[in-house]
ChimeraX commands (.cxc) that place a marker at each C-alpha (Angstrom):
marker #1 position 164.43,-83.42,254.96 radius 0.5
marker #1 position 162.11,-86.13,253.64 radius 0.5
marker #1 position 165.07,-88.03,252.20 radius 0.5
marker #1 position 166.83,-88.08,255.55 radius 0.5
marker #1 position 163.68,-89.26,257.27 radius 0.5
marker #1 position 163.22,-92.01,254.71 radius 0.5
marker #1 position 166.86,-93.10,255.15 radius 0.5
marker #1 position 166.39,-93.25,258.90 radius 0.5
marker #1 position 163.20,-95.30,258.49 radius 0.5
marker #1 position 164.92,-97.77,256.16 radius 0.5
marker #1 position 167.88,-98.03,258.49 radius 0.5
marker #1 position 165.61,-98.67,261.49 radius 0.5
marker #1 position 163.56,-101.23,259.53 radius 0.5
marker #1 position 166.73,-103.05,258.54 radius 0.5
marker #1 position 167.94,-103.08,262.16 radius 0.5
marker #1 position 164.60,-104.47,263.33 radius 0.5
marker #1 position 164.70,-107.22,260.70 radius 0.5
marker #1 position 168.23,-108.17,261.74 radius 0.5
marker #1 position 167.18,-108.25,265.38 radius 0.5
marker #1 position 164.20,-110.50,264.58 radius 0.5
marker #1 position 166.43,-112.85,262.59 radius 0.5
marker #1 position 168.88,-112.97,265.49 radius 0.5
marker #1 position 166.11,-113.77,267.97 radius 0.5
marker #1 position 164.78,-116.54,265.73 radius 0.5
marker #1 position 168.22,-118.09,265.42 radius 0.5
marker #1 position 168.66,-117.91,269.20 radius 0.5
marker #1 position 165.30,-119.63,269.71 radius 0.5
marker #1 position 166.29,-122.36,267.25 radius 0.5
marker #1 position 169.60,-122.80,269.06 radius 0.5
marker #1 position 167.82,-123.12,272.41 radius 0.5
marker #1 position 165.44,-125.70,270.96 radius 0.5
marker #1 position 168.34,-127.72,269.58 radius 0.5
marker #1 position 170.09,-127.55,272.97 radius 0.5
marker #1 position 166.94,-128.80,274.71 radius 0.5
marker #1 position 166.63,-131.70,272.27 radius 0.5
marker #1 position 170.30,-132.57,272.71 radius 0.5
marker #1 position 170.02,-132.53,276.50 radius 0.5
marker #1 position 166.90,-134.72,276.37 radius 0.5
marker #1 position 168.66,-137.27,274.14 radius 0.5
marker #1 position 171.64,-137.21,276.48 radius 0.5
marker #1 position 169.38,-137.87,279.49 radius 0.5
marker #1 position 167.74,-140.79,277.70 radius 0.5
marker #1 position 171.07,-142.38,276.86 radius 0.5
marker #1 position 172.33,-141.93,280.43 radius 0.5
marker #1 position 169.11,-143.49,281.78 radius 0.5
marker #1 position 169.74,-146.52,279.64 radius 0.5
marker #1 position 173.41,-146.99,280.64 radius 0.5
marker #1 position 173.36,-146.04,284.35 radius 0.5
marker #1 position 171.62,-147.68,287.27 radius 0.5
marker #1 position 169.35,-145.43,289.38 radius 0.5
marker #1 position 171.92,-145.20,292.19 radius 0.5
marker #1 position 174.65,-144.21,289.74 radius 0.5
marker #1 position 172.42,-141.53,288.20 radius 0.5
marker #1 position 171.65,-140.21,291.67 radius 0.5
marker #1 position 175.34,-140.02,292.55 radius 0.5
marker #1 position 176.12,-138.26,289.29 radius 0.5
marker #1 position 173.37,-135.72,290.01 radius 0.5
marker #1 position 174.77,-134.96,293.46 radius 0.5
marker #1 position 178.28,-134.53,292.14 radius 0.5
marker #1 position 177.02,-132.26,289.36 radius 0.5
marker #1 position 176.20,-129.64,291.99 radius 0.5
marker #1 position 179.80,-129.44,293.16 radius 0.5
marker #1 position 181.72,-130.26,289.96 radius 0.5
marker #1 position 179.59,-129.73,286.84 radius 0.5
marker #1 position 182.49,-129.79,284.36 radius 0.5
marker #1 position 183.82,-133.12,285.60 radius 0.5
marker #1 position 180.34,-134.65,285.44 radius 0.5
marker #1 position 179.90,-133.28,281.91 radius 0.5
marker #1 position 183.16,-134.92,280.83 radius 0.5
marker #1 position 182.24,-138.26,282.41 radius 0.5
marker #1 position 178.79,-138.19,280.84 radius 0.5
marker #1 position 180.29,-137.54,277.42 radius 0.5
marker #1 position 182.78,-140.38,277.89 radius 0.5
marker #1 position 180.03,-142.78,278.96 radius 0.5
marker #1 position 177.88,-141.83,275.98 radius 0.5
marker #1 position 180.78,-142.34,273.58 radius 0.5
marker #1 position 181.55,-145.76,275.07 radius 0.5
marker #1 position 177.88,-146.75,274.82 radius 0.5
marker #1 position 177.59,-145.54,271.23 radius 0.5
marker #1 position 180.71,-147.46,270.24 radius 0.5
marker #1 position 179.15,-150.62,271.63 radius 0.5
marker #1 position 181.86,-151.17,274.21 radius 0.5
marker #1 position 179.41,-151.21,277.11 radius 0.5
marker #1 position 177.87,-154.58,277.86 radius 0.5
marker #1 position 176.05,-153.94,281.16 radius 0.5
marker #1 position 174.64,-150.92,282.93 radius 0.5
marker #1 position 177.16,-148.98,284.95 radius 0.5
marker #1 position 176.42,-149.35,288.63 radius 0.5
marker #1 position 177.33,-147.10,291.53 radius 0.5
marker #1 position 180.62,-148.87,292.28 radius 0.5
marker #1 position 181.86,-148.59,288.69 radius 0.5
marker #1 position 180.86,-144.94,288.59 radius 0.5
marker #1 position 182.77,-144.30,291.81 radius 0.5
marker #1 position 185.88,-145.78,290.21 radius 0.5
marker #1 position 185.46,-143.53,287.17 radius 0.5
marker #1 position 184.96,-140.51,289.39 radius 0.5
marker #1 position 188.02,-141.29,291.49 radius 0.5
marker #1 position 190.10,-141.20,288.31 radius 0.5
marker #1 position 188.50,-138.00,287.04 radius 0.5
marker #1 position 188.45,-135.94,290.23 radius 0.5
marker #1 position 191.87,-134.62,291.15 radius 0.5
marker #1 position 193.31,-135.59,294.50 radius 0.5
marker #1 position 193.09,-133.06,297.30 radius 0.5
marker #1 position 196.32,-131.63,298.52 radius 0.5
marker #1 position 197.06,-130.87,302.11 radius 0.5
marker #1 position 198.61,-127.51,302.74 radius 0.5
marker #1 position 200.34,-126.93,306.00 radius 0.5
marker #1 position 201.10,-123.43,307.11 radius 0.5
marker #1 position 203.97,-123.03,309.52 radius 0.5
marker #1 position 204.00,-119.95,311.61 radius 0.5
marker #1 position 207.24,-118.58,312.92 radius 0.5
marker link #1:1,2 radius 0.2
marker link #1:2,3 radius 0.2
marker link #1:3,4 radius 0.2
marker link #1:4,5 radius 0.2
marker link #1:5,6 radius 0.2
marker link #1:6,7 radius 0.2
marker link #1:7,8 radius 0.2
marker link #1:8,9 radius 0.2
marker link #1:9,10 radius 0.2
marker link #1:10,11 radius 0.2
marker link #1:11,12 radius 0.2
marker link #1:12,13 radius 0.2
marker link #1:13,14 radius 0.2
marker link #1:14,15 radius 0.2
marker link #1:15,16 radius 0.2
marker link #1:16,17 radius 0.2
marker link #1:17,18 radius 0.2
marker link #1:18,19 radius 0.2
marker link #1:19,20 radius 0.2
marker link #1:20,21 radius 0.2
marker link #1:21,22 radius 0.2
marker link #1:22,23 radius 0.2
marker link #1:23,24 radius 0.2
marker link #1:24,25 radius 0.2
marker link #1:25,26 radius 0.2
marker link #1:26,27 radius 0.2
marker link #1:27,28 radius 0.2
marker link #1:28,29 radius 0.2
marker link #1:29,30 radius 0.2
marker link #1:30,31 radius 0.2
marker link #1:31,32 radius 0.2
marker link #1:32,33 radius 0.2
marker link #1:33,34 radius 0.2
marker link #1:34,35 radius 0.2
marker link #1:35,36 radius 0.2
marker link #1:36,37 radius 0.2
marker link #1:37,38 radius 0.2
marker link #1:38,39 radius 0.2
marker link #1:39,40 radius 0.2
marker link #1:40,41 radius 0.2
marker link #1:41,42 radius 0.2
marker link #1:42,43 radius 0.2
marker link #1:43,44 radius 0.2
marker link #1:44,45 radius 0.2
marker link #1:45,46 radius 0.2
marker link #1:46,47 radius 0.2
marker link #1:47,48 radius 0.2
marker link #1:48,49 radius 0.2
marker link #1:49,50 radius 0.2
marker link #1:50,51 radius 0.2
marker link #1:51,52 radius 0.2
marker link #1:52,53 radius 0.2
marker link #1:53,54 radius 0.2
marker link #1:54,55 radius 0.2
marker link #1:55,56 radius 0.2
marker link #1:56,57 radius 0.2
marker link #1:57,58 radius 0.2
marker link #1:58,59 radius 0.2
marker link #1:59,60 radius 0.2
marker link #1:60,61 radius 0.2
marker link #1:61,62 radius 0.2
marker link #1:62,63 radius 0.2
marker link #1:63,64 radius 0.2
marker link #1:64,65 radius 0.2
marker link #1:65,66 radius 0.2
marker link #1:66,67 radius 0.2
marker link #1:67,68 radius 0.2
marker link #1:68,69 radius 0.2
marker link #1:69,70 radius 0.2
marker link #1:70,71 radius 0.2
marker link #1:71,72 radius 0.2
marker link #1:72,73 radius 0.2
marker link #1:73,74 radius 0.2
marker link #1:74,75 radius 0.2
marker link #1:75,76 radius 0.2
marker link #1:76,77 radius 0.2
marker link #1:77,78 radius 0.2
marker link #1:78,79 radius 0.2
marker link #1:79,80 radius 0.2
marker link #1:80,81 radius 0.2
marker link #1:81,82 radius 0.2
marker link #1:82,83 radius 0.2
marker link #1:83,84 radius 0.2
marker link #1:84,85 radius 0.2
marker link #1:85,86 radius 0.2
marker link #1:86,87 radius 0.2
marker link #1:87,88 radius 0.2
marker link #1:88,89 radius 0.2
marker link #1:89,90 radius 0.2
marker link #1:90,91 radius 0.2
marker link #1:91,92 radius 0.2
marker link #1:92,93 radius 0.2
marker link #1:93,94 radius 0.2
marker link #1:94,95 radius 0.2
marker link #1:95,96 radius 0.2
marker link #1:96,97 radius 0.2
marker link #1:97,98 radius 0.2
marker link #1:98,99 radius 0.2
marker link #1:99,100 radius 0.2
marker link #1:100,101 radius 0.2
marker link #1:101,102 radius 0.2
marker link #1:102,103 radius 0.2
marker link #1:103,104 radius 0.2
marker link #1:104,105 radius 0.2
marker link #1:105,106 radius 0.2
marker link #1:106,107 radius 0.2
marker link #1:107,108 radius 0.2
marker link #1:108,109 radius 0.2
marker link #1:109,110 radius 0.2
marker link #1:110,111 radius 0.2
view
């Protein structure tokens, strides 16, 4: 009886240790994600004009994946040194027009 109880205690202790390790790794991952997002925001602040950042923020509400892709492309271009000036609203609109798929008109004919 005591052996079974001791086995259960050891098993429970091991489970608790694993759970603590998992929580610590999740906290570290969250911290890394926060740091990454902060760095990303800093880079975008340096390569976009205020109006362009505002437009990107508004579009993020409707199409977050497209904005994420454009942000990543802009950061890569900036890191490669291919960007000479800040991207203004007009240039961002051109990039967005290429990235956002065209709307299709559907006509329903009733008989």
